[in-house]
N, C-alpha and C positions, 0 to 999 in steps of 0.2 A: 399396470398399463391402463386398466379401466378407469381408475381414479384420475390419471393424468388426462385421459380423453375427456372426462367430465369437467375437469378444470379448464381445459381449452375451450370446450363448448360454452361453459359459463362465462369465460372471459369475452368470447365473441358476442354473447347476448348482452353484455354490459357495455360494449363500445357504442359510439354513435351509430344510428341507423345506417345501414350499408350505403344507401343512396345519398347520404348527407356527409360522408366523411371528408370529402374534398372541400365542401363548403365550410365545414367545421374549421379546417386548417386555414383556408383563405380568409374567412371572416375574422378569425382570431388574430391573424397577422395584420390585416388592413385596419382593424379597430384597436390594435395594440393591446390585446387582452391577455391576462394571466389565465391559466387553466381554470382556476376556481371561479373566475368571473364568467367565462363563457358557458361552463357547465351549469351554473346557477341561473342563467338567463332563461326567461320565459317568453312565449310569443307576444304577450301583452307589453313587453318592454320595448318593442319596435314600433315606430310610428312612420308611416309613409306619407310623403307629400307628392302625390302622383302628378300634379300639375307642374311642379317645378323639378320633378324627378330627384327627390331627396329622401334619404332614409336616416332616421335618428334613433340611436340606441340609448336607452336609459340605463345607466350603469351605477354600481355602488360608489358611494362617496367615501367609504371606509374600507381599509384593508382587512379589518377584523370582523366586519359585519357585512356579509354579501347581500343582505336584504335591505340595507339602508341606502335606498336609491336617491338619485338627484344629480348625478354627473352625466351630462349629455354629450355624445359624440355624433357628428353628422357627416355623411358623405353625400355628395351629389353625383349624378351620373357622369361617368368618365368616358363614355363611348364617343368615338369620333366616327365610327361606322359599326355596322351590325356584327362584324367579325370580332369586335372587342367586348361584346356583351358577356362573354364567359368570365372575364375578370373584373367587370364593373360591379362595385359593391351594391349599387341600387338594383340593377337588373338581377344580379345573383341572388339577392335576398327576396326579391319579388318572386322569382321562380322557386326558391327554397320554401317560402311560406305557402305557396300554392300546393307543394307536395306535403307540407306539414298539415295542411287542412285535410288532405286525403288520409294521412296517417291518423289524425285525431278521430275521423269518422270510423276508420277501421277498428280503432281501439275503444271507441265509445267514450272518448275523453273530452274534457272541456278544452277547446282550442286556446283561449287566452291564457289558461294556466298550464298548458303543456310546455315542458322544457323546449327551448328553442332548438336544441339538438338532442332529442331523446334517444334512449336505447330502443331496441325492437319492441320492448314491452311498455314503453312510454315513461320510463323513469329517468332521473338525472344520471348522467355519466359520472363515474367516480374518477379520481385523479389517476390511479394506475392504468385504467383503461383509456383515458384520454391521451396519456403519454404513449401508451402502446399503439394507439391509432397514428400518432405523429411519426413514431418509429417505422411503422409499416408503410406509411405513405412516402417517407424519406427513402426507404429501401427500394420502393418501386421505381423511383427516378434515378436510382443508382448512386445516391449521395451517402456519405459516411454517417454512421450513427454512433460510432465509438472513436475514442482518441487512440493514439499510438500505444498508450499504456493500458488500453482496454476500458477506460472510463466512459460512462454514458454521456453523450453530447447533448441529448435532448431531455427536457424536463418541463415542469409546470410553467416556466417563464419563456419557453422557446419561441412561442408565437409572438409574444410581446417584443422580445429583443430582436428576433429575426426579422419581424415586420418593420421595426424601426431602422435597422440596417438597410433593408431593401428599399424603403421609402427614401432614405437619405441618399442612396446610390442613384435614385431616379431624380434627385434634385430637389426634394422637399426640404424647405428651409428648416433649420434647427429649432427656431421659435415655434413653427407649426407643429413639429414633433413634440416639443415640450408641452404645448397646449393639448395635444391629442393624448399624451401619456397618462397623466401628467408626470414629468420627471424633474429632478434637479438639473440645472443647466450643465453640470459636469457630466452627467450620464448621457445627455443628448450629444454633447461634444464627443464623447467616447464612441457612440454609435455612428455619428457622422464621420469620425476618423477611421473607423473600421471600414466603412463604405468607400472612403477615399483611397485607402490602401488597396482595397479590392480592385478599384478602377485603375490604379497605377499598374497593378499586376496584369490586368487585362491589356492595357496599352502596351506593356513590355512584350507580352506574348503575341500581340496582333501582328500578322505578317505585314511587312512594308510593301507599298505599291511599287 
């Protein structure tokens, strides 16, 4: 029993800092990131254009080398009013980086080199812990994390694929998704199709006036 408690404690210490777990999932989804990309990101990889309210993320150009940067993805402010700032990528990351600065001071760490979503001890989050964070957040909102056969529905690509489907359902053009990904056109069509099917189901279930 003591060993199991220690394992649970160790797992919690290796997940994203408690205050940042929601931002971890939201940013991963909006920027269509794989788990390995978001956990390898550092604070210096973000650039803010405060005048035009834009944030740009410098991401890897290679799937095999997460340090080979040079792919840039940019979001502008999406706010139409103050109530939407919670899901605006620009304002979300402005707030996140302000908290990250406090964490760096507490840890005595270099802010530019600090992982963008560090553990409580300032280290990079590893894949099992990042997936465990997604599972915990999904359970909190009452959504399924396993299939009917008991298989795991969430993994290292869940933020990327889930984000694409969500953006497609909101009307983001497939070519825009392809440039954000970047993906082959066939994959973009698949995610857009999944979103279309979801909208059809919503329309069917919506009560008539």
